[in-house]
C-alpha beads as a LAMMPS data file, in Angstrom:
LAMMPS data file: protein, C-alpha beads

208 atoms
207 bonds

1 atom types
1 bond types

-500.0 500.0 xlo xhi
-500.0 500.0 ylo yhi
-500.0 500.0 zlo zhi

Masses

1 110.0

Atoms # bond

1 1 1 -0.059 -0.034 -0.003
2 1 1 0.825 3.259 -0.708
3 1 1 3.161 5.555 1.659
4 1 1 4.319 9.017 1.757
5 1 1 1.988 11.884 0.685
6 1 1 -1.273 10.999 -2.086
7 1 1 -0.195 11.850 -5.472
8 1 1 -3.058 14.636 -5.719
9 1 1 -3.947 17.274 -3.498
10 1 1 -6.617 18.285 -1.604
11 1 1 -10.350 18.710 -3.839
12 1 1 -11.204 21.900 -4.487
13 1 1 -13.923 23.594 -2.984
14 1 1 -16.522 22.833 -4.858
15 1 1 -15.727 19.612 -5.110
16 1 1 -15.659 18.618 -1.325
17 1 1 -17.722 15.832 -0.450
18 1 1 -18.109 14.476 -3.766
19 1 1 -16.896 10.690 -3.841
20 1 1 -14.161 10.239 -5.949
21 1 1 -14.294 8.462 -9.413
22 1 1 -11.253 7.101 -11.198
23 1 1 -10.908 6.334 -15.059
24 1 1 -9.063 4.129 -16.749
25 1 1 -8.286 5.695 -20.535
26 1 1 -6.797 3.261 -23.259
27 1 1 -10.013 0.647 -23.886
28 1 1 -12.099 2.159 -21.105
29 1 1 -12.631 6.066 -22.578
30 1 1 -10.942 5.477 -25.828
31 1 1 -9.095 3.183 -28.412
32 1 1 -5.334 4.169 -29.480
33 1 1 -3.455 2.544 -32.202
34 1 1 -0.191 2.856 -34.127
35 1 1 -2.350 1.321 -37.385
36 1 1 -4.711 4.747 -39.320
37 1 1 -7.413 4.669 -39.271
38 1 1 -9.518 6.979 -41.533
39 1 1 -12.089 7.565 -38.804
40 1 1 -10.368 8.385 -35.981
41 1 1 -11.571 10.869 -32.911
42 1 1 -7.475 12.428 -32.631
43 1 1 -4.570 12.118 -33.948
44 1 1 -1.379 12.561 -31.688
45 1 1 1.701 13.089 -32.469
46 1 1 4.059 11.469 -30.123
47 1 1 8.204 11.222 -29.703
48 1 1 8.073 7.848 -29.705
49 1 1 12.110 7.735 -30.522
50 1 1 13.966 10.830 -29.577
51 1 1 13.356 13.045 -32.268
52 1 1 10.653 10.958 -34.391
53 1 1 7.409 11.843 -34.070
54 1 1 5.095 8.958 -34.592
55 1 1 1.315 9.830 -35.075
56 1 1 -1.343 7.858 -32.741
57 1 1 -4.916 7.875 -33.740
58 1 1 -7.443 8.142 -31.481
59 1 1 -10.863 6.652 -31.132
60 1 1 -13.318 7.713 -28.967
61 1 1 -15.993 5.412 -27.167
62 1 1 -19.496 5.780 -28.063
63 1 1 -21.259 8.625 -25.391
64 1 1 -17.733 9.321 -23.650
65 1 1 -18.497 13.093 -23.804
66 1 1 -22.246 12.814 -22.063
67 1 1 -20.697 10.256 -19.798
68 1 1 -17.920 12.623 -18.939
69 1 1 -19.980 15.946 -18.515
70 1 1 -22.770 13.960 -16.144
71 1 1 -19.999 12.220 -14.151
72 1 1 -18.214 15.802 -13.633
73 1 1 -21.366 16.878 -11.648
74 1 1 -21.810 14.327 -8.877
75 1 1 -17.948 12.969 -8.727
76 1 1 -14.315 14.909 -8.451
77 1 1 -12.383 13.315 -11.410
78 1 1 -9.409 11.563 -11.589
79 1 1 -7.784 10.042 -14.380
80 1 1 -4.986 7.155 -13.993
81 1 1 -3.347 5.447 -16.725
82 1 1 -0.292 3.410 -16.741
83 1 1 0.035 5.203 -20.535
84 1 1 2.750 7.922 -20.974
85 1 1 2.138 11.300 -20.232
86 1 1 3.593 12.381 -23.691
87 1 1 0.959 10.373 -25.350
88 1 1 -2.007 10.718 -22.297
89 1 1 -1.284 14.742 -21.633
90 1 1 -2.060 15.913 -24.787
91 1 1 -5.372 13.364 -25.517
92 1 1 -7.074 14.431 -22.327
93 1 1 -6.063 17.970 -23.387
94 1 1 -8.687 17.166 -26.367
95 1 1 -11.075 14.978 -24.423
96 1 1 -11.798 17.223 -21.546
97 1 1 -14.588 19.378 -23.136
98 1 1 -16.333 19.428 -20.720
99 1 1 -13.453 20.921 -18.135
100 1 1 -13.946 18.178 -15.354
101 1 1 -11.235 15.835 -15.246
102 1 1 -9.286 17.199 -11.814
103 1 1 -6.542 15.272 -11.758
104 1 1 -4.314 13.035 -14.068
105 1 1 -1.964 10.844 -13.241
106 1 1 0.162 8.399 -15.260
107 1 1 2.667 5.246 -15.605
108 1 1 5.259 6.236 -12.658
109 1 1 2.230 6.593 -10.474
110 1 1 1.468 2.941 -11.064
111 1 1 3.018 0.257 -9.162
112 1 1 4.913 -2.270 -11.109
113 1 1 3.028 -5.892 -9.282
114 1 1 3.464 -9.191 -11.566
115 1 1 4.684 -7.915 -14.559
116 1 1 1.456 -5.606 -14.628
117 1 1 0.699 -1.817 -13.919
118 1 1 -1.545 -1.155 -10.452
119 1 1 -3.370 1.691 -9.464
120 1 1 -3.559 2.142 -5.569
121 1 1 -5.991 3.560 -4.689
122 1 1 -4.798 4.294 -1.307
123 1 1 -2.029 6.645 -3.253
124 1 1 -5.408 9.194 -3.845
125 1 1 -5.749 10.026 0.127
126 1 1 -9.801 10.176 -0.346
127 1 1 -11.353 7.850 1.276
128 1 1 -11.664 4.475 0.344
129 1 1 -15.666 3.645 1.339
130 1 1 -16.094 7.103 -1.502
131 1 1 -14.207 6.278 -4.347
132 1 1 -14.192 4.235 -7.385
133 1 1 -12.450 3.002 -10.240
134 1 1 -13.694 1.916 -13.731
135 1 1 -11.323 -0.023 -15.676
136 1 1 -11.547 -2.696 -18.435
137 1 1 -8.334 -4.498 -16.838
138 1 1 -8.622 -5.941 -13.492
139 1 1 -5.074 -6.253 -12.931
140 1 1 -5.640 -2.298 -12.835
141 1 1 -7.119 -3.337 -8.974
142 1 1 -5.426 -5.633 -7.974
143 1 1 -4.909 -4.072 -4.767
144 1 1 -8.363 -2.611 -4.267
145 1 1 -11.036 -4.957 -6.192
146 1 1 -13.647 -3.825 -4.174
147 1 1 -13.620 -0.413 -5.204
148 1 1 -14.269 -1.505 -9.152
149 1 1 -16.454 -0.696 -11.545
150 1 1 -15.772 -3.624 -14.297
151 1 1 -16.337 -2.339 -17.791
152 1 1 -15.706 -3.806 -21.659
153 1 1 -12.715 -3.403 -23.621
154 1 1 -13.680 -0.916 -26.000
155 1 1 -11.871 -1.268 -29.554
156 1 1 -13.576 -0.111 -32.209
157 1 1 -17.724 -1.026 -31.712
158 1 1 -19.287 2.291 -32.778
159 1 1 -22.862 0.818 -30.792
160 1 1 -20.713 0.313 -27.717
161 1 1 -23.136 1.499 -25.436
162 1 1 -20.989 0.563 -21.667
163 1 1 -20.472 3.900 -20.561
164 1 1 -24.233 5.227 -21.410
165 1 1 -25.035 1.798 -19.571
166 1 1 -23.043 2.479 -16.707
167 1 1 -23.940 6.336 -16.354
168 1 1 -27.055 6.049 -13.990
169 1 1 -25.777 3.325 -12.013
170 1 1 -22.510 5.642 -11.371
171 1 1 -25.274 8.525 -10.428
172 1 1 -26.466 6.600 -7.389
173 1 1 -23.798 5.325 -6.275
174 1 1 -22.603 8.595 -6.193
175 1 1 -25.276 8.816 -3.484
176 1 1 -24.442 5.926 -1.119
177 1 1 -22.355 5.776 1.881
178 1 1 -20.012 3.099 0.629
179 1 1 -19.471 2.392 -2.430
180 1 1 -17.244 -0.665 -2.521
181 1 1 -19.919 -2.462 0.339
182 1 1 -22.652 -1.260 -1.955
183 1 1 -20.499 -3.134 -5.116
184 1 1 -19.585 -6.362 -3.653
185 1 1 -23.284 -6.736 -2.344
186 1 1 -24.665 -6.586 -6.005
187 1 1 -21.477 -8.683 -7.339
188 1 1 -20.442 -5.193 -9.389
189 1 1 -23.530 -4.990 -11.137
190 1 1 -22.825 -7.544 -13.649
191 1 1 -25.044 -8.332 -15.587
192 1 1 -25.598 -4.770 -15.932
193 1 1 -28.963 -3.530 -17.223
194 1 1 -29.107 -1.367 -20.473
195 1 1 -29.236 1.942 -20.631
196 1 1 -31.907 1.030 -22.956
197 1 1 -34.255 -0.972 -20.773
198 1 1 -34.269 2.168 -17.857
199 1 1 -36.329 3.950 -19.995
200 1 1 -34.472 7.223 -19.944
201 1 1 -34.374 9.707 -22.878
202 1 1 -31.192 8.856 -25.320
203 1 1 -28.674 12.282 -24.402
204 1 1 -29.176 14.721 -27.351
205 1 1 -26.121 15.305 -27.692
206 1 1 -25.166 11.782 -28.907
207 1 1 -27.465 12.792 -31.878
208 1 1 -26.529 16.017 -32.759

Bonds

1 1 1 2
2 1 2 3
3 1 3 4
4 1 4 5
5 1 5 6
6 1 6 7
7 1 7 8
8 1 8 9
9 1 9 10
10 1 10 11
11 1 11 12
12 1 12 13
13 1 13 14
14 1 14 15
15 1 15 16
16 1 16 17
17 1 17 18
18 1 18 19
19 1 19 20
20 1 20 21
21 1 21 22
22 1 22 23
23 1 23 24
24 1 24 25
25 1 25 26
26 1 26 27
27 1 27 28
28 1 28 29
29 1 29 30
30 1 30 31
31 1 31 32
32 1 32 33
33 1 33 34
34 1 34 35
35 1 35 36
36 1 36 37
37 1 37 38
38 1 38 39
39 1 39 40
40 1 40 41
41 1 41 42
42 1 42 43
43 1 43 44
44 1 44 45
45 1 45 46
46 1 46 47
47 1 47 48
48 1 48 49
49 1 49 50
50 1 50 51
51 1 51 52
52 1 52 53
53 1 53 54
54 1 54 55
55 1 55 56
56 1 56 57
57 1 57 58
58 1 58 59
59 1 59 60
60 1 60 61
61 1 61 62
62 1 62 63
63 1 63 64
64 1 64 65
65 1 65 66
66 1 66 67
67 1 67 68
68 1 68 69
69 1 69 70
70 1 70 71
71 1 71 72
72 1 72 73
73 1 73 74
74 1 74 75
75 1 75 76
76 1 76 77
77 1 77 78
78 1 78 79
79 1 79 80
80 1 80 81
81 1 81 82
82 1 82 83
83 1 83 84
84 1 84 85
85 1 85 86
86 1 86 87
87 1 87 88
88 1 88 89
89 1 89 90
90 1 90 91
91 1 91 92
92 1 92 93
93 1 93 94
94 1 94 95
95 1 95 96
96 1 96 97
97 1 97 98
98 1 98 99
99 1 99 100
100 1 100 101
101 1 101 102
102 1 102 103
103 1 103 104
104 1 104 105
105 1 105 106
106 1 106 107
107 1 107 108
108 1 108 109
109 1 109 110
110 1 110 111
111 1 111 112
112 1 112 113
113 1 113 114
114 1 114 115
115 1 115 116
116 1 116 117
117 1 117 118
118 1 118 119
119 1 119 120
120 1 120 121
121 1 121 122
122 1 122 123
123 1 123 124
124 1 124 125
125 1 125 126
126 1 126 127
127 1 127 128
128 1 128 129
129 1 129 130
130 1 130 131
131 1 131 132
132 1 132 133
133 1 133 134
134 1 134 135
135 1 135 136
136 1 136 137
137 1 137 138
138 1 138 139
139 1 139 140
140 1 140 141
141 1 141 142
142 1 142 143
143 1 143 144
144 1 144 145
145 1 145 146
146 1 146 147
147 1 147 148
148 1 148 149
149 1 149 150
150 1 150 151
151 1 151 152
152 1 152 153
153 1 153 154
154 1 154 155
155 1 155 156
156 1 156 157
157 1 157 158
158 1 158 159
159 1 159 160
160 1 160 161
161 1 161 162
162 1 162 163
163 1 163 164
164 1 164 165
165 1 165 166
166 1 166 167
167 1 167 168
168 1 168 169
169 1 169 170
170 1 170 171
171 1 171 172
172 1 172 173
173 1 173 174
174 1 174 175
175 1 175 176
176 1 176 177
177 1 177 178
178 1 178 179
179 1 179 180
180 1 180 181
181 1 181 182
182 1 182 183
183 1 183 184
184 1 184 185
185 1 185 186
186 1 186 187
187 1 187 188
188 1 188 189
189 1 189 190
190 1 190 191
191 1 191 192
192 1 192 193
193 1 193 194
194 1 194 195
195 1 195 196
196 1 196 197
197 1 197 198
198 1 198 199
199 1 199 200
200 1 200 201
201 1 201 202
202 1 202 203
203 1 203 204
204 1 204 205
205 1 205 206
206 1 206 207
207 1 207 208
């Protein structure tokens, strides 16, 4: 477990008292590839080798803008990625269209463990009973699996609704006293009710 000062500062005044939502980046919010794709949402030039820029092609997961905007109303948002900052930081500048990401943590903040990069939630300095991690890789939350809301890996499926399906669930979880206890009691909410089955209107922003 983490020792020493937290990797992030205290919550800003307007978010004091909000629970903390930790979001993975790759395969959770976006999918990135060195292979050119014709419908890329973003193209990020990254210096892989000294003096040489390589384009990274990024696809946004469907409904990510609506998801981020909604989560920002209910949570203090931390994006915690095992990717390098030289790629992830400029990508997040583009992705955070609603200015809701309060903190960004990259590979150097992960803990190498059994060949994987683990995101230790105790390093954030937030109460674990009020902290959720949304991540497609179980290895990422190996230290605190009870705090994880699993999500499938996104590659390029334009019909993917997993972020949309998770939205009303996370809105509800923002109000409970102990998110870990609640998620364990409900088996991580898997299988997860689809958004379309809740009788809710589809987000207008996704159909503009």
